[in-house]
Legacy VTK file of the C-alpha trace (Angstrom):
# vtk DataFile Version 3.0
C-alpha trace
ASCII
DATASET POLYDATA
POINTS 359 float
-4.945 20.820 33.035
-3.566 17.888 31.033
-0.940 18.958 28.533
0.895 16.601 26.150
4.075 18.153 24.815
5.397 17.181 21.360
8.563 18.854 20.043
10.751 19.124 16.988
14.252 20.612 17.074
12.941 24.133 17.642
9.124 24.011 17.685
6.585 22.806 20.260
3.047 21.479 19.749
0.860 21.129 22.828
-2.174 18.868 22.985
-4.275 20.004 25.913
-7.699 20.696 27.410
-7.005 24.449 27.459
-5.129 24.586 24.159
-6.304 25.176 20.552
-7.203 21.922 18.786
-4.099 20.054 17.558
-4.086 18.872 13.950
-1.931 15.838 13.160
-1.388 15.692 9.377
-1.980 12.187 7.977
-0.726 12.478 4.366
2.697 10.857 4.748
1.303 7.355 4.680
1.731 4.917 1.751
-1.285 2.827 2.805
-3.791 3.006 -0.041
-1.580 5.429 -2.028
-0.341 3.393 -4.964
1.754 6.164 -6.529
3.471 7.002 -3.263
4.234 3.311 -2.671
5.843 3.041 -6.124
7.872 6.180 -5.586
9.158 5.049 -2.208
10.131 1.703 -3.697
12.272 3.611 -6.233
13.795 5.725 -3.488
11.910 8.854 -4.660
10.917 10.992 -1.656
9.822 14.118 -3.563
6.129 13.555 -2.841
6.913 13.061 0.857
8.715 16.420 0.883
5.794 18.102 -0.931
3.263 16.595 1.498
5.305 17.717 4.507
5.532 21.277 3.211
1.844 21.487 2.124
0.483 20.113 5.395
2.645 22.437 7.469
1.548 25.417 5.333
-2.090 24.362 5.778
-1.770 24.493 9.561
-0.826 21.008 10.723
0.737 21.163 14.173
2.260 17.658 13.999
3.049 15.442 10.985
2.277 11.708 11.204
4.868 9.561 9.404
3.726 6.057 8.542
6.165 3.550 7.041
3.678 0.824 6.073
4.743 0.498 2.421
4.459 -2.630 0.276
7.364 -3.015 -2.174
5.833 -5.457 -4.638
8.606 -5.331 -7.270
11.398 -5.823 -4.743
9.382 -8.559 -3.137
9.509 -10.552 -6.380
13.312 -10.278 -6.406
13.994 -10.715 -2.682
11.526 -12.530 -0.379
12.737 -10.463 2.592
10.711 -7.568 1.249
7.501 -9.488 1.991
8.257 -8.929 5.703
7.387 -5.488 7.094
9.885 -6.100 9.879
12.532 -5.944 7.154
11.096 -3.078 5.086
9.792 -0.592 7.647
12.711 0.102 10.022
15.053 1.390 7.233
12.183 3.186 5.466
11.041 4.918 8.666
14.514 6.340 9.275
14.624 7.645 5.681
11.180 9.202 5.968
11.939 10.958 9.216
15.253 12.312 7.918
13.611 13.405 4.698
10.787 15.324 6.404
13.171 16.971 8.870
15.213 18.330 5.978
12.291 20.361 4.605
10.187 21.327 7.690
10.711 21.737 11.412
7.258 20.493 12.407
6.980 18.082 15.380
6.524 14.461 14.278
4.338 11.469 15.056
6.128 8.141 14.450
3.546 5.666 13.152
4.037 1.963 12.613
2.952 -1.487 13.813
6.576 -2.656 13.622
8.587 -2.147 16.818
11.856 -1.802 14.878
10.381 0.970 12.775
9.127 2.744 15.897
12.577 2.645 17.474
14.328 3.766 14.275
11.936 6.668 13.982
12.420 7.679 17.581
16.185 7.515 17.179
16.137 9.645 14.017
13.625 12.224 15.236
14.899 15.491 16.659
13.080 16.713 19.733
10.252 14.795 21.380
7.985 13.059 18.869
4.603 11.434 19.518
4.581 7.618 19.148
1.708 6.000 17.273
0.729 3.596 18.732
0.026 1.097 21.510
-3.055 -1.090 21.885
-4.432 -3.110 24.768
-2.886 -6.477 23.780
-0.385 -7.611 26.409
2.228 -8.431 23.775
1.905 -4.947 22.264
2.054 -3.276 25.686
5.262 -5.147 26.541
6.846 -4.150 23.204
5.844 -0.472 22.991
5.689 0.859 26.512
9.420 0.243 27.178
10.181 2.321 24.077
7.921 5.105 25.366
9.787 5.079 28.671
13.252 4.770 27.089
12.818 7.777 24.827
10.528 9.746 27.225
7.890 10.415 24.569
4.095 10.584 24.579
2.090 7.756 22.962
-1.235 7.267 21.190
-3.268 4.541 22.936
-5.820 2.850 20.680
-8.862 1.409 22.462
-8.811 -2.132 21.120
-7.213 -5.315 22.381
-6.867 -8.972 21.353
-10.684 -9.284 21.205
-10.760 -6.682 18.418
-12.685 -3.416 18.215
-15.815 -3.497 20.351
-18.981 -1.677 19.344
-19.666 -1.250 23.070
-18.204 2.113 24.207
-17.878 0.802 27.789
-15.526 -1.900 26.566
-13.450 0.632 24.647
-13.254 2.802 27.737
-12.113 -0.217 29.791
-9.323 -0.922 27.267
-8.154 2.702 27.464
-8.172 2.533 31.255
-6.116 -0.641 31.165
-3.495 0.995 28.918
-3.268 4.033 31.200
-2.815 1.786 34.220
-0.191 -0.422 32.541
1.647 2.684 31.409
1.737 3.896 35.001
3.518 0.632 35.886
6.315 1.776 33.559
6.370 5.243 35.118
4.585 6.846 32.147
2.233 9.618 33.339
-1.345 10.003 32.074
-0.512 13.373 30.449
1.791 11.518 28.049
-1.008 9.270 26.805
-3.309 10.389 24.015
-6.250 7.991 23.727
-7.915 7.152 20.420
-11.398 5.953 21.410
-11.937 4.691 17.845
-14.471 6.477 15.668
-16.884 4.185 13.862
-18.449 5.152 10.488
-21.780 6.847 11.036
-23.048 5.190 7.829
-22.632 1.765 9.441
-23.558 2.663 13.036
-26.134 5.402 13.618
-24.923 6.006 17.178
-21.256 6.355 16.220
-21.146 10.135 16.736
-22.941 10.070 20.075
-20.756 7.185 21.206
-17.474 8.976 20.618
-18.674 12.224 22.212
-19.690 10.334 25.349
-16.402 8.412 25.386
-14.307 11.555 25.022
-16.050 13.147 28.020
-15.420 10.031 30.139
-11.764 9.824 29.097
-11.269 13.461 30.011
-13.204 13.429 33.267
-12.298 9.984 34.609
-8.814 9.303 33.249
-7.578 12.883 32.687
-6.102 12.050 29.269
-5.988 13.855 25.930
-7.719 12.291 22.957
-7.332 11.926 19.191
-9.022 10.045 16.354
-8.895 9.292 12.676
-11.336 12.096 11.874
-12.417 10.940 8.396
-13.578 7.547 9.691
-16.846 9.128 10.790
-17.882 9.844 7.160
-16.563 6.689 5.473
-18.881 5.485 2.711
-21.073 8.609 2.689
-21.540 11.288 0.044
-20.271 14.823 0.787
-17.845 13.587 3.400
-16.529 17.101 4.045
-19.998 18.143 5.228
-20.086 15.378 7.830
-16.450 15.947 8.881
-17.032 19.722 9.217
-19.898 19.036 11.661
-18.166 16.218 13.528
-14.886 17.996 14.358
-16.374 21.008 16.224
-18.814 18.716 18.042
-15.967 16.419 19.104
-13.984 19.458 20.231
-16.938 20.626 22.291
-17.086 17.180 23.912
-13.426 17.563 24.889
-11.431 15.968 22.067
-8.099 17.686 21.858
-6.535 16.468 18.564
-7.240 14.539 15.380
-5.236 12.683 12.750
-6.525 14.103 9.489
-5.725 15.620 6.109
-5.387 19.397 6.524
-4.957 20.021 2.795
-7.546 20.432 0.075
-6.128 18.361 -2.770
-5.453 20.563 -5.847
-7.622 20.199 -8.921
-5.550 18.611 -11.657
-5.392 19.555 -15.344
-7.460 16.533 -16.457
-10.405 17.543 -14.314
-10.177 21.111 -15.522
-10.275 19.980 -19.176
-13.211 17.651 -18.480
-15.156 20.499 -16.864
-14.377 22.869 -19.747
-15.598 20.252 -22.231
-18.789 19.830 -20.209
-19.353 23.608 -20.235
-18.634 23.871 -23.964
-21.146 21.028 -24.621
-23.749 23.086 -22.739
-23.164 25.972 -25.190
-21.393 28.227 -22.694
-18.550 30.222 -24.268
-15.547 30.948 -22.077
-12.664 33.336 -22.810
-9.878 31.408 -24.500
-7.283 32.802 -22.151
-9.153 32.232 -18.906
-6.765 31.417 -16.053
-7.121 27.918 -14.576
-7.330 29.258 -11.013
-10.028 31.745 -11.999
-11.885 28.993 -13.832
-11.953 26.465 -10.940
-12.926 29.226 -8.497
-15.712 30.431 -10.733
-17.208 26.952 -11.036
-16.697 25.982 -7.380
-14.175 23.231 -8.126
-11.616 24.196 -5.493
-8.112 25.393 -6.310
-5.199 24.460 -8.544
-2.853 24.803 -5.548
-2.709 22.991 -2.203
-4.649 25.045 0.347
-6.137 24.389 3.783
-9.176 22.136 3.537
-12.695 22.910 4.722
-12.103 20.882 7.871
-9.338 23.301 8.841
-11.815 26.165 8.445
-14.265 24.387 10.799
-11.522 23.784 13.392
-10.297 27.373 13.286
-13.894 28.629 13.707
-14.508 26.262 16.636
-11.269 27.431 18.319
-12.557 31.005 17.992
-16.034 30.187 19.350
-14.637 28.163 22.253
-12.334 31.049 23.316
-9.179 29.127 22.381
-8.102 31.835 19.938
-7.473 34.938 22.019
-8.716 38.016 20.181
-9.446 35.946 17.071
-5.919 36.472 15.740
-5.558 32.937 14.344
-8.973 33.133 12.627
-8.116 36.482 11.023
-4.735 35.233 9.843
-6.289 32.000 8.469
-8.803 34.031 6.417
-6.389 36.509 4.947
-6.548 36.365 1.179
-3.267 36.317 -0.722
-2.913 39.339 -3.040
-3.572 38.788 -6.717
-0.636 38.764 -9.090
0.578 42.301 -9.631
-1.302 43.633 -6.562
1.374 42.827 -3.927
2.127 45.818 -1.745
-0.883 47.816 -2.940
-3.302 49.425 -0.598
-6.989 50.307 -1.073
-8.285 51.056 -4.552
-5.166 49.379 -6.002
-2.893 52.284 -5.066
0.684 51.478 -4.069
1.363 52.045 -0.337
-1.035 52.987 2.397
-3.518 55.843 2.781
-1.928 59.241 2.320
-1.916 61.327 5.453
-2.520 65.056 5.280
LINES 1 360
359 0 1 2 3 4 5 6 7 8 9 10 11 12 13 14 15 16 17 18 19 20 21 22 23 24 25 26 27 28 29 30 31 32 33 34 35 36 37 38 39 40 41 42 43 44 45 46 47 48 49 50 51 52 53 54 55 56 57 58 59 60 61 62 63 64 65 66 67 68 69 70 71 72 73 74 75 76 77 78 79 80 81 82 83 84 85 86 87 88 89 90 91 92 93 94 95 96 97 98 99 100 101 102 103 104 105 106 107 108 109 110 111 112 113 114 115 116 117 118 119 120 121 122 123 124 125 126 127 128 129 130 131 132 133 134 135 136 137 138 139 140 141 142 143 144 145 146 147 148 149 150 151 152 153 154 155 156 157 158 159 160 161 162 163 164 165 166 167 168 169 170 171 172 173 174 175 176 177 178 179 180 181 182 183 184 185 186 187 188 189 190 191 192 193 194 195 196 197 198 199 200 201 202 203 204 205 206 207 208 209 210 211 212 213 214 215 216 217 218 219 220 221 222 223 224 225 226 227 228 229 230 231 232 233 234 235 236 237 238 239 240 241 242 243 244 245 246 247 248 249 250 251 252 253 254 255 256 257 258 259 260 261 262 263 264 265 266 267 268 269 270 271 272 273 274 275 276 277 278 279 280 281 282 283 284 285 286 287 288 289 290 291 292 293 294 295 296 297 298 299 300 301 302 303 304 305 306 307 308 309 310 311 312 313 314 315 316 317 318 319 320 321 322 323 324 325 326 327 328 329 330 331 332 333 334 335 336 337 338 339 340 341 342 343 344 345 346 347 348 349 350 351 352 353 354 355 356 357 358
């Protein structure tokens, strides 16, 4: 069975047909995150550290590190900062070193800049996953030598210089081309993780069916592991978690072995709590003045004030259990353990300290 091995200094994550689904945490990515961009430009990596810790705690097996930041203020002072080939290599090294200081989770080095990829590979301890190579000849000639040099697995994205095709047969052909070109460099199929590209179901009604069919072909005909940007399927739709929670187990059943996704339910901030309290007060509902914020958000179904595993993680854990990839259900039981309430740590049943008394 195909197994793709990704390692940190002391830990191993395996992407494989006979392995539990592998979650690749996507949060360390400045694209579309204005605050994170601004912090990185100032040299502040505290949010990166927090994201690394929270994603690992939520169950991410691998952490994706993307260096695609835009330093607008520095750009105004120094035109070199307008060039990602100048910005990303140094930033990628800093990001990798920062993350490795706070967690020992295997990494995925993610950039479109070859210099950033190489800096990330050089700084990473263990055997990271490289993200990514596409079907363009220029990209193949730039990235595949790095994959061979550092002996690492690589994400292969199913598009080429013609763009992203809506025809799944074309996307399969691009993936096959990448696997074959990789073989020319001595890179085995088990070190290639294909992203068949998930289209938004809101824009293409057949998007779900397409990706399930593609995943089966990639597994059966090419013998490769697969991944995707999981949230793409629900882009533009209401209740995206509902769609994602259905999509992930269905993709797993079709043979998908990993996904790049956010494993963390974002905490509810103080502003949203105050807005909700004002709404409740306006409706004439009287709340205790000293009600705890966590009790409040739980009571009104708002989520949590702390970073916790997201609903998608619950769906994945349940699917692992149902597909017999969680022997004895141990991971499901551990995932669903509730933390003791404050003051109840170490207490047994009925709130008594210790276990049941034996006679």
